[in-house]
C-alpha positions in Angstrom: -17.0 6.8 -21.7 -17.7 3.0 -21.0 -17.7 1.6 -17.8 -16.1 -2.1 -17.0 -17.2 -3.7 -13.9 -15.4 -6.3 -12.0 -17.0 -9.6 -10.7 -19.2 -9.2 -7.8 -18.5 -11.3 -4.8 -15.6 -13.3 -3.2 -12.8 -13.7 -6.0 -9.9 -16.0 -6.0 -7.8 -13.2 -6.1 -9.3 -11.4 -3.3 -8.7 -14.2 -0.8 -6.7 -13.0 2.7 -3.4 -14.8 1.8 -3.3 -12.6 -1.3 -3.7 -9.5 0.4 -1.1 -10.6 2.9 1.2 -10.6 0.0 0.9 -6.7 -0.2 0.9 -5.9 3.6 4.6 -5.1 3.4 4.4 -3.1 0.6 1.9 -1.4 -0.8 -0.9 -0.9 0.5 -1.1 1.8 1.3 -1.7 3.3 -1.4 0.1 6.3 -1.0 3.3 5.5 -3.1 5.5 6.9 -5.3 8.9 5.3 -7.3 12.1 7.0 -6.9 14.8 7.2 -9.4 18.6 8.0 -9.6 19.8 11.3 -9.9 19.5 13.0 -13.4 22.9 11.4 -14.5 21.1 10.5 -18.0 20.2 14.5 -18.4 21.3 14.2 -21.8 19.8 10.8 -22.7 17.1 10.5 -25.4 13.8 9.6 -23.7 11.1 7.8 -26.4 9.0 10.6 -28.0 5.7 10.9 -26.4 4.3 10.6 -29.8 5.5 7.3 -30.1 2.5 4.9 -29.9 4.5 2.2 -27.8 5.7 5.0 -25.0 2.9 4.6 -22.0 2.3 8.0 -20.7 1.6 7.7 -17.2 0.2 10.2 -14.2 0.8 10.0 -10.5 -0.8 12.9 -8.3 -0.7 11.3 -4.8 3.1 12.3 -4.0 5.7 14.5 -5.6 9.3 13.2 -6.9 11.7 13.5 -4.1 14.6 15.5 -4.4 17.1 12.5 -4.0 16.7 9.9 -6.1 17.3 6.3 -5.6 16.0 2.3 -5.7 15.9 2.7 -1.8 15.0 6.2 -1.1 11.4 7.4 -1.1 8.6 9.2 0.8 6.7 6.2 1.2 5.8 3.1 -0.9 7.2 2.0 -4.1 4.3 1.4 -6.5 6.3 0.5 -9.8 8.5 -2.0 -8.0 6.7 -3.7 -5.3 3.6 -4.0 -7.0 4.6 -4.0 -10.7 8.0 -4.9 -10.9 9.7 -2.3 -13.3 13.4 -1.2 -13.1 13.7 -3.7 -9.9 12.2 -7.0 -9.0 12.1 -9.4 -6.6 12.1 -13.4 -6.0 8.7 -13.5 -7.5 6.4 -10.9 -9.1 2.5 -10.1 -8.1 0.2 -12.0 -10.3 -3.1 -10.2 -11.3 -4.5 -12.0 -8.3 -1.6 -11.3 -6.3 -0.5 -15.2 -5.9 3.6 -14.9 -6.0 4.8 -15.9 -9.2 8.3 -17.0 -9.9 10.8 -14.4 -11.2 14.5 -13.8 -10.4 13.9 -17.5 -8.3 13.1 -19.9 -10.4 11.7 -22.0 -7.4 12.0 -22.9 -3.9 11.3 -25.2 -0.9 10.1 -24.4 2.6 11.3 -26.7 5.4 9.2 -28.8 7.4 9.3 -26.6 10.1 8.6 -23.6 8.3 11.6 -21.7 9.2 13.4 -21.6 6.0 13.4 -21.5 2.5 15.8 -22.5 -0.2 15.3 -20.8 -3.9 17.1 -21.2 -6.8 17.6 -18.3 -8.9 17.3 -18.2 -13.1 20.8 -18.0 -14.5 20.2 -15.9 -17.2 19.4 -12.5 -15.5 22.0 -9.6 -15.4 21.9 -6.0 -13.5 21.4 -3.1 -16.1 25.3 -3.0 -16.5 25.7 -5.8 -17.4 26.5 -7.7 -14.4 25.0 -11.4 -13.7 22.7 -11.4 -10.4 23.4 -14.0 -7.9 22.3 -15.3 -4.8 24.9 -12.9 -3.1 22.6 -10.4 -4.8 20.2 -11.8 -2.7 21.6 -12.4 0.5 22.8 -8.9 0.5 19.6 -7.1 -0.2 17.8 -9.2 2.7 20.3 -8.3 4.9 20.7 -4.6 3.8 17.0 -4.1 4.0 16.9 -5.4 7.8 20.7 -3.7 9.1 19.2 -0.4 7.7 15.8 -0.6 8.9 14.7 0.1 5.4 11.0 0.9 5.7 8.3 -2.0 6.9 9.9 -4.5 5.0 13.2 -3.7 7.2 11.6 -3.7 10.1 9.9 -6.8 9.6 13.2 -8.5 8.4 14.9 -7.2 11.3 12.1 -8.6 13.7 12.5 -12.1 11.9 15.0 -12.7 9.8 18.1 -14.9 10.9 20.1 -14.6 7.9 20.8 -15.9 3.9 23.0 -18.9 3.3 24.4 -18.9 0.0 25.2 -22.3 -1.5 26.4 -21.5 -4.8 25.9 -18.6 -7.4 22.6 -19.4 -7.8 21.0 -21.4 -4.8 20.5 -20.4 -1.0 18.8 -20.4 1.9 16.6 -18.0 3.8 16.9 -18.7 7.9 13.9 -17.2 9.8 13.7 -16.7 13.5 10.0 -17.9 13.5 8.1 -20.4 11.0 7.0 -17.5 8.8 8.0 -19.1 5.4 4.2 -18.9 4.4 4.1 -15.3 4.6 7.3 -14.7 3.9 7.0 -15.9 0.2 3.6 -14.6 -0.1 4.3 -10.7 0.9 8.4 -10.2 0.9 9.8 -12.5 -2.2 7.6 -9.7 -4.3 8.0 -6.4 -2.5 11.7 -6.7 -1.4 12.7 -6.2 -4.7 16.8 -7.1 -5.3 19.3 -4.5 -5.5 23.1 -5.2 -6.8 26.0 -5.6 -3.9 28.5 -4.2 -6.2 26.7 -1.2 -5.8 25.5 -0.7 -2.8 27.4 -2.5 -0.4 30.2 0.9 -0.3 26.8 2.9 0.6 26.4 3.5 4.3 23.3 6.0 4.3 21.2 4.4 1.4 18.4 7.0 2.0 21.1 9.6 0.9 22.7 8.1 -1.8 22.7 10.1 -5.0 25.1 8.4 -7.3 24.0 7.9 -11.1 24.2 3.8 -10.4 21.4 4.2 -7.7 19.0 2.9 -9.8 20.3 0.0 -11.4 18.1 -3.1 -11.5 17.3 -6.2 -13.2 13.9 -5.5 -14.1 12.2 -4.7 -17.7 12.9 -1.2 -17.5 16.3 0.9 -17.4 15.6 4.6 -15.6 16.9 7.5 -18.3 16.2 10.4 -16.7 13.8 13.2 -14.9 12.6 16.2 -16.0 12.5 18.4 -13.2 10.8 21.3 -15.0 8.2 18.8 -17.1 7.8 17.1 -13.8 8.8 13.8 -15.7 10.5 10.8 -15.1 11.5 9.0 -18.5 11.8 4.8 -18.5 13.2 2.6 -21.7 12.8 -1.0 -22.3 15.7 -3.8 -21.1 16.2 -5.2 -24.3 18.5 -7.7 -22.1 15.7 -8.5 -19.5 15.5 -12.5 -19.1 11.9 -13.2 -19.0 11.7 -11.0 -22.3 11.4 -7.9 -24.0 8.3 -5.7 -22.4 5.4 -5.0 -25.4 6.1 -1.3 -24.8 9.4 0.6 -25.7 9.1 2.7 -22.7 7.3 4.7 -19.8 7.0 8.5 -19.3 5.7 8.9 -15.8 4.3 12.6 -15.0 3.7 14.2 -11.6 0.3 16.1 -11.1 0.0 18.6 -8.4 -4.1 17.2 -8.2 -5.9 14.4 -9.1 -8.4 16.9 -10.8 -5.2 18.1 -13.4 -4.5 14.7 -13.8 -8.0 13.3 -14.7 -8.4 16.4 -17.3 -5.3 15.3 -18.6 -6.2 11.9 -19.0 -9.7 13.4 -20.6 -7.8 15.3 -22.8 -5.5 12.6 -24.2 -2.3 13.8 -22.9 -2.0 10.6 -20.4 -2.7 7.1 -21.1 -3.6 5.7 -17.6 -2.5 6.5 -13.7 -0.3 4.7 -11.7 -1.7 5.5 -8.6 -4.1 5.0 -5.8 -7.7 4.7 -7.5 -9.6 8.5 -7.4 -12.5 8.7 -5.1 -15.8 7.7 -6.7 -17.1 11.0 -6.2 -14.7 12.1 -9.5 -16.3 9.5 -11.7 -19.1 11.4 -13.2 -16.4 13.9 -14.4 -15.3 11.2 -16.6 -18.7 10.3 -17.9 -19.4 10.7 -21.7 -15.7 11.1 -22.4 -15.0 9.7 -25.7 -12.2 6.9 -25.7 -12.0 7.1 -21.7 -12.8 3.7 -19.9 -13.2 3.2 -16.2 -12.5 -0.1 -14.7 -14.5 -0.4 -11.7 -13.9 -3.5 -9.3 -13.9 -4.3 -5.7 -11.2 -2.9 -3.8 -9.4 -4.8 -0.7 -8.0 -1.7 0.9 -9.8 0.5 3.1 -9.6 4.0 5.1 -9.1 3.4 8.8 -9.2 5.4 11.8 -6.5 4.4 14.3 -6.2 5.3 17.7 -3.1 5.6 19.8 -3.3 3.2 22.8 -0.7 5.5 24.6 -3.2 7.7 25.4 -6.1 8.2 27.6 -9.1 7.5 27.0 -8.4 6.3 23.5 -7.3 3.1 25.1 -10.3 2.5 26.5 -12.3 0.0 24.2 -15.9 1.5 25.5 -14.6 5.1 24.1 -13.8 3.8 20.8 -17.1 2.3 20.6 -18.8 5.3 21.2 -16.8 6.7 18.5 -17.6 3.9 16.3 -21.1 4.8 17.2 -21.1 8.5 16.2 -19.7 7.8 12.6 -22.5 8.3 10.0 -20.6 5.8 7.2 -23.2 6.2 4.6 -22.8 9.7 4.3 -19.0 8.9 3.8 -19.8 6.7 1.0 -22.1 8.9 -0.4 -19.7 12.0 0.0 -16.9 10.5 -0.8 -17.0 7.2 -3.3 -20.1 8.5 -4.8 -22.1 5.3 -4.1 -18.9 3.0 -5.2 -18.6 1.6 -1.5 -20.6 0.3 1.2 -21.0 0.6 5.0 -17.9 -1.6 6.4 -17.9 -4.5 8.6 -16.8 -4.4 12.2 -14.2 -7.3 11.3 -12.5 -5.3 9.0 -12.1 -7.3 6.0 -14.2 -5.8 3.1 -16.6 -8.5 1.7 -14.5 -9.0 -1.9 -12.1 -11.1 0.9 -12.8 -14.8 1.1 -11.9 -14.8 4.5 -14.6 -11.6 5.5 -16.5 -13.1 8.5 -20.2 -12.5 7.0 -21.4 -13.5 10.7 -20.0 -10.4 12.0 -22.3 -7.3 12.0 -21.9 -3.8 10.1 -20.5 -0.6 12.0 -23.8 1.4 13.0 -24.1 5.0 13.1 -26.3 5.4 16.3 -25.9 8.8 17.7 -27.7 7.9 20.8 -25.8 4.9 21.6 -22.9 7.4 21.3 -23.7 9.9 23.8 -25.0 7.1 26.5 -21.8 5.4 26.6 -19.8 8.8 26.8 -22.2 9.4 29.5 -21.5 6.0 31.0 -17.7 6.9 31.1 -18.5 10.4 32.9 -17.4 12.4 30.2 -19.9 14.8 30.3 -20.1 18.8 29.5 -19.5 20.7 32.2 -19.6 24.0 31.0 -22.1 23.8 28.4 -19.9 24.8 25.3 -20.5 21.4 23.4 -17.6 19.6 24.2 -17.2 17.1 26.8 -15.0 16.9 29.6 -12.6 14.0 30.8 -13.2 13.5 34.6 -9.9 15.5 35.2 -11.6 18.6 34.0 -9.9 18.7 30.6 -11.9 19.1 27.7 -12.2 16.1 25.1 -10.2 17.7 22.0 -8.2 15.1 20.2 -5.9 16.3 17.0 -6.0 13.4 14.0 -3.7 13.6 11.3 -4.9 13.8 8.1 -1.5 13.3 6.0 -1.3 15.7 3.0 -3.9 14.7 0.7 -7.3 15.7 -0.3 -9.2 12.8 0.4 -7.7 12.3 4.3 -8.4 15.8 4.5 -12.0 15.6 3.2 -12.7 12.6 5.2 -11.1 14.0 8.3 -13.1 17.0 7.8 -16.2 14.9 8.1 -15.4 12.9 10.6 -14.7 16.4 12.8 -18.7 17.4 12.3 -20.3 14.1 13.1 -17.7 13.9 16.5 -18.8 17.4 17.0 -22.3 16.0 17.6 -21.3 13.8 20.1 -19.5 16.1 21.9 -16.1 15.0 21.0 -13.5 17.8 19.1 -12.0 16.2 16.0 -9.6 18.7 15.0 -8.1 17.7 11.4 -4.3 18.6 11.2 -2.0 17.8 8.2 1.8 19.2 7.7 4.7 18.3 5.3 5.3 14.6 5.0 8.6 14.2 7.3 6.7 16.0 10.3 3.8 13.6 9.8 6.1 10.8 9.6 8.0 11.5 12.5 4.6 12.0 14.9 3.4 8.8 13.6 6.6 6.1 13.2 9.0 7.4 15.3 7.5 9.4 18.1 4.1 7.8 18.0 2.9 11.1 19.4 -0.3 11.5 17.4 -4.0 11.0 18.7 -5.9 9.4 16.0 -4.8 9.3 12.2 -6.6 8.2 9.0 -4.6 6.4 6.7 -5.4 4.2 3.7 -3.9 0.8 3.1 -4.8 -2.9 2.8 -6.7 -4.6 5.4 -3.9 -6.8 6.4 -1.2 -4.1 6.9 -3.4 -1.8 8.8 -6.9 -3.3 9.8 -5.1 -6.7 10.7 -2.0 -5.4 11.9 1.0 -3.2 12.0 -1.2 0.0 12.0 -2.7 -1.0 15.2 -0.6 -3.6 16.9 3.0 -2.5 18.6 4.8 -5.6 17.8 7.7 -4.9 14.8 9.9 -1.9 14.3 8.9 0.6 11.7 5.3 0.3 12.0 3.1 2.9 14.1 0.8 0.6 16.2 0.4 1.1 20.1 -2.0 -1.9 21.0 0.3 -4.2 23.0 -2.8 -6.1 24.2 -0.8 -9.6 24.3 -3.8 -11.5 23.0 -4.0 -9.5 20.1 -0.1 -10.4 19.5 -0.7 -13.9 19.8 -3.5 -13.6 17.1 -1.9 -12.0 14.5 1.4 -14.2 15.5 -1.0 -17.1 14.0 -1.8 -15.4 10.9 1.8 -15.1 10.1 2.7 -18.9 11.2 0.1 -20.4 9.1 1.4 -22.8 6.9 -1.4 -23.1 4.6 -4.2 -21.3 3.4 -6.8 -23.6 6.0 -4.6 -22.4 8.8 -4.6 -19.0 7.5 -8.5 -18.8 7.3 -8.9 -20.1 11.1 -6.5 -17.7 12.0 -8.1 -14.7 10.1 -11.5 -15.3 11.4 -10.2 -15.4 14.8 -8.4 -11.9 14.6 -11.7 -10.5 13.1 -13.3 -11.8 15.9 -10.6 -9.4 18.2 -11.4 -6.4 16.2 -15.2 -6.3 16.4 -14.9 -6.9 20.2 -12.1 -4.3 20.7 -11.8 -2.1 17.9 -8.4 -1.1 18.0 -9.2 0.8 14.6 -12.5 1.6 12.8 -13.3 1.4 9.1 -14.4 4.2 7.9 -15.9 2.8 4.5 -14.9 0.1 1.7 -15.0 0.8 -1.4 -14.9 0.2 -5.2 -11.6 0.9 -7.0 -12.2 2.7 -9.9 -9.3 2.9 -12.6 -9.8 5.3 -15.9 -7.7 5.0 -18.8 -7.2 5.6 -22.6 -9.1 2.9 -24.4 -8.6 4.3 -27.7 -4.6 4.0 -26.9 -3.9 0.7 -25.4 -5.6 -2.6 -24.6 -4.7 -6.3 -23.2 -4.0 -4.9 -19.9 -3.8 -7.5 -16.8 -5.2 -5.9 -13.7 -3.9 -5.8 -10.6 -6.9 -6.5 -8.8 -7.8 -3.3 -6.6 -4.3 -1.8 -7.5 -5.0 -1.0 -11.0 -4.3 -2.1 -14.5 -0.6 -1.8 -14.1 0.9 -4.9 -13.5 4.4 -6.8 -14.2 1.9 -9.0 -16.7 0.6 -6.0 -18.4 4.2 -4.8 -19.2 4.1 -7.7 -22.0 0.6 -7.8 -22.8 -0.5 -4.5 -23.7 -0.6 -3.5 -27.2 -1.8 -0.4 -29.1 -5.5 -0.3 -30.2 -5.8 -0.6 -33.9 -7.2 2.5 -35.5 
């Protein structure tokens, strides 16, 4: 087994503006691609013996029961990040810069509130219909009107309308001067869908007809084999940017990360298209012939999020006490096996250019934690080891650990740590729809742990109650003003200043607590394919990789 390490220190691709690009898309990194129903059950899929078929694995989520491009349990790796069956006006370059895709060029108005775009004129949907500006208008307004995921929430708040000038030209009109943000985050992550398919669909999440996966991207969905738990895709011979370098993709779901890694070691899959496995699993791959691990800084992080609607979670000193009760180095060692570091109070990892080096790292100090709790009059009144609130109730909190092995391991470790400070921290998980309702709809959680990019979570929608379909609960007007300043920035200099101010607020108020900063670990079969163009922090797969990889010469 060979290990390749990414460059240390700040990278061009890890500045905050590039992280903005995935804030509506991915970042969380618990995602899945969605497909049409088994309309093509009789289709011939590319044989896994064919060296030009990429065999990929996913373990973080199951394939959903209803398949279409707009139905998903969470995020959409292959389209939002990698542009597979569906693409946006732009795609993410390897350093997360938005590069022209369906849009050949764009221009921002002087006041930053509108964007005029020109489309390429040779893009067609998989059924042969031309892609036009009417499809772009329909897509943005459809995501907005149907409140589709985080993108839909943002569009509902800030999109006015899309004006069609001709078949290949349009203007996006915003309610606020957020054009710089819009281009960097929504141009790549809101993938365009065909108007002639979706205009008749009233409930997009429930749509199950065969045309629900028609896109205009470099791959065409073929079928889903439920028995094999595998989805099949073939190269689009009419993709306007050219033919992909591979004939097809087989994407197989595994029940656990361990089974996915075992399949990789046995040569049954070539790569993971999923979130990075935790570092503690890396040693199991050491010494495996033909396996290489791509290691690099990860702009994402796990975050402990507080519900500001509940006392004492809305008390700054209480949140500070919780932060002192967490042994961050133990989390790095146990979860990441050293592939990480203790996080800073300003949230942004050191690999992000705008990370403020003057802010301190978070500190484990149980003595300080207990002193703060005592000063708040949170005392154990009956000697059972659990502190009591002034009204006599015990300090017990439920923390949602979602439904992954990593989330639960982190929650269980936090439970042990906080118990030493007299705080009962009870990990809770359930079926995904139940958890989503608690967090997204009802916001009835006490605390929850989520893994996302720093912009979406730590510095934004996970903690602030600002935009529909986010789960933040903080209503501090100062927080809102600072956050809005990052979205209204008109250039990188303005953005950098705004991000520094936001980090200062975070260090003072701790609306959420970063639990560790990690390195991304992506194993792959280096004896199968080469020529990858990694999407930094998100693995070897990228829109460019579809065209750059090639079989290894034997």
